[in-house]
N, C-alpha and C positions, 0 to 999 in steps of 0.2 A: 732635592735629591743629593745624596752624599757622593763624593768622588774619592776613589782609592788613591793611595799615594802616587801611583803611576800617572794620575791626572785624568784617567778615563772614568766615565760614569759607572757606578754600580747599577746593574740591570735588575730591577725589581718591579713590582706591580705598578709603581708610580712612574716608571720610565715611559716617556712618550715615544711610540714606535711609528716610523713612517714605512709604508710599503708601496713598492712600485712594481706593477705587473700582476695581473689576475687571470692568468691562463690556466691550462690544465693542472699544473702543479702549484703555481703561485697562489691560486685561490684557496686550495686546501691548506697550504702552509700558513698563510695569513690567518686562516680560521683558527689554527692552534694558538696563535699569538693573541687573538681576541679572547679565546677561551681562558687564557691566563689572566684576564682582567686588565690588559693594557689599553690605554687610549691609543687608537690607531688612526692614522691619516693615510688615505689611499689615493694613488694615481694610477690609472691604466689608460692605454691609448684608446681603448673602447670602453666607455663607461658602463655599458650594459653588462660586461663581464664582471664588473665589480659589484653589481647589484646585490648578490647574496651577502657580501661583506658589509655593504651599507645597511642592509636590512638588519644586520646583527649589531649595528652601532658604530661601525667605522665612519669616519668623516671623509668627505671627498675634497681633493685638491685639484686645481685646474692644470697644474704644471709641476714638474719635479722641484723647482725652486720653492714653490709653496709648501711642498712636503717638508723640505729642509727647515723652513722657517718655523714649523710647528712641531718639530720632532727633536729627540735627543739622539736616537739611533735610527738609521734608515737602512732598509733591506731592499734590494732590487732582484727581481727574477723575471727577466724579459727574454726576447727570442734570439736576437742576432747581435754580433759585435757592433754594428752601426747603431743599434738601439742603446747598447751600453754606453757608447761614446756620447750620444745625444743626452742621455739621462744624467751623465756625470759632467761632461765637458762642454755641453751646449750652452748657448746664451741664457737659457732659462733652466739650465741643469742644476744638479745638486750643489756643485762647488761654487756656483754663483751666489748661493745664499747660505752655505754651511758656515758654522761658527767653530771657533777653537773649542776642543774638547768633545766634539761630536764624533760618532763612529758611523762609517758608511760601509755596508757589507754587500758586495755583489755576489749573488749565488747563481748567476747565469754562467753557462759554459762559454768562455770567450778566450781569445789569445792571451797567453802569459804576458806578452809584451804590452798589451793594453792595461792589464792589472798593474804592471810596473809604472806605466805612464800616469795612471790615475793616482797611484801612491805618491809619485814624485811631485804631482801638482798639489796634493793635499798635505803632505807631511810638513812642509815649511810653514804652514798656517796652523799647525797644531791640530789637524784633523786626522783621525785614525781611519785607515782603510783596510779591508780584508777581502781577498778573493776566496770565495767559499762555495765552489760548485758542488753539486750533490749527485748521488746515484741512488736509484730505487724506484724511479718512475712514479706513475700516478698512485700505485699501491703504497709505496713508501711515503709519499706526500700525504695521502689520506690517513695513514696509520701512524704518522710521526715516527717512522722507523728508517729514515733516510741515512745513508752514509755521507758524511760531510767532510770534505778535504779542504783544509784552510791554509792560506798563505798570508803573510803580513807580519807586522810586529808582534812578538810573543805577548807583550803586555796588553795589547789591544785584543788579541785572541782570548787571553785569560779573562778580561773584562766582559767579552761578548759571549763567553761559554754558556751562561744561563739561558740566553736566547736560543743558541744552537740546541740545547738540551730539550727544548720543547718542540723541536722539529725533527730530530734524528736520534738514533741509538748509537751509531758509530761516528765519533767526532775526533778527528786526528789532525793535529798541527803538523804541517809539512815543511815549513821553513819561511823564508822571506817572501815579499810580494812576488806573485807569479807562480809560486810553488804549488799552491792549491790547484791552479789550472793545469800545471804539468801533471799532477797526480790524476786529474780527471781525464787527461789524454790517455794515460795508462789504462784507466777504467774502460774508456771507449774502444781502445784497441782490443782488449779482451772480449768485450761484448760483440764486436764486429765478427771476430772469428768464431765465437761460440754460436752466434745466430746462424751463420752459414751451416755449421755442423748440425744444429737442431733441425733446421729446415730440410737439409739433404737427408737426414735420417728418416724424416717423415715421408719424403718422396720415395726413398728406397723401400721402406716398410709397406707403403701402399702398393708399389709395383710388385713386391714379393707376395702380396696377398695376406699380410698380417693384419690382425686387429690392432688399430693404432693405439687405443687406450691401454690394451693389454701390453703392448710393446713398451709404452711409456712407463707403465707401472713397474716393469722389470728393470729398465735401465736407470730410472731416476734414483734407485736405491744403491747403485754401484758407483764406479769411478766416474761415470758420465753425469752424475747428479749435479745440478746447478740451478740457480735462480731462474734462468730462462726456461728450462724444462718444467719447473714447478709452476711458473706464473704465465708464461706466454704460449707454450705448446698447447695447453688446454684451450686457449682462445683461438688458436689456429684450427683446432678440431671443430670448434663451434662456428668457424668462419666469422669470428668477431674481430674486426681489424680497427676497432676504435683506438685512438691513440692514448697510450700511456706516455709516449714520447714520440714526437712526429718524425717521420722519415726525413722531411726537409731539414729538420734541426740536426738529425744524426749525420746527414751528408755534410752539413756545415762543420760539425765537430771533427769528422774524419779529415776534412780539408785542413782544419787548423793543425791537427796532429801531423799530417803529411808535410805541411809547410814548416813546422817546427823541426821535423826529422830532417828535411832537406837542409835547413839552416845548420843543423848539427852534423851534416854529412853522414846521415844514417839512412840506410835503405830498409824500407818496411814493405816488402812485396805483398805480403798477406793483406795488409790494410789497404794497399792500392787496389787489389782485386776486389775487396769488399766494397770499396767506394764505387767501383764500376758497376757492381751488381746492384747496389742501391740506386745508382743513377738510372738503371733499367726500371726499377720500381717507379721512380719519378716519371720516366718516359711513358709508362703505362697509365699515368694519371693518379697514382696513389701516394703522392708526396705528403698529403695530410692524414694519412693512415699511420698506425703505430709501426714500430720497427719490425715487428713480426710479419708485416706485409711482404717481407722479402720472399716468402713462400710463393707469392703471386707471380713474381718475376721468374723464379725457378720453375714453377709449373708451366709458365709460358714457354720457357726454353725447352722443357721436356716435350711439350706438345709439338713444337717446331721440329724436334729431332725425330719424332715418331714417323 
């Protein structure tokens, strides 16, 4: 495999890709990498979740370190910051076996400070790292239309771009390590407020006696039009709360954003309210539902008020 002048590997069909995480989004994303003809080695905390990838030719590894040993580039898409820390910095983590010239890409949403810590541990050894969280949910993962926000060294980003291009349509370099995660926090802040508006509009329409589908057809073509109206409001009408993105993970993301805001001495009262509403969703037992399950908590509150 050739290496560009910057020292990072050219990513082509001969590049060996490691993949860690086979959840709702990670499984689809890894599938696109397999479809490009890459040799892929997979690790997931639950092997059964990786079965569809193994059936398509991916190789199994028993631990992240084993993924690093058999890969040129490794991508992680896991659940929580503790998972990221273990995958990268644990005794059997990626950095315990990574080699000079490798690229490690974390696409999990995690604290910017953790991305900076991983980069600081990797860079002196000639290992490139990128924090590259995504937006677009299960739909974007399946259709390879994700928006990808990337932090890290620009030369590493340029080398990794062909891999990003098989996963998403909007790929934007944000700045040094941690910048991708900061951009993702901005994304989550918008989603939190938007979801409240979409759910409350449906509650209002129902109480006013409107036909909900007719109402949505009218407002989605105007200034209220957004991804949430197009993709998640129809699921609410069908009472389909399968996760494109788990409530539990969204509460985690909002906590990261609020912690960062506090560190920057910034008040975000709207986001704080959204987190409390989503904690109500968790309290009702819907933490493993999709984020549009917010409607269930708002319906519960409305019933209590009647």
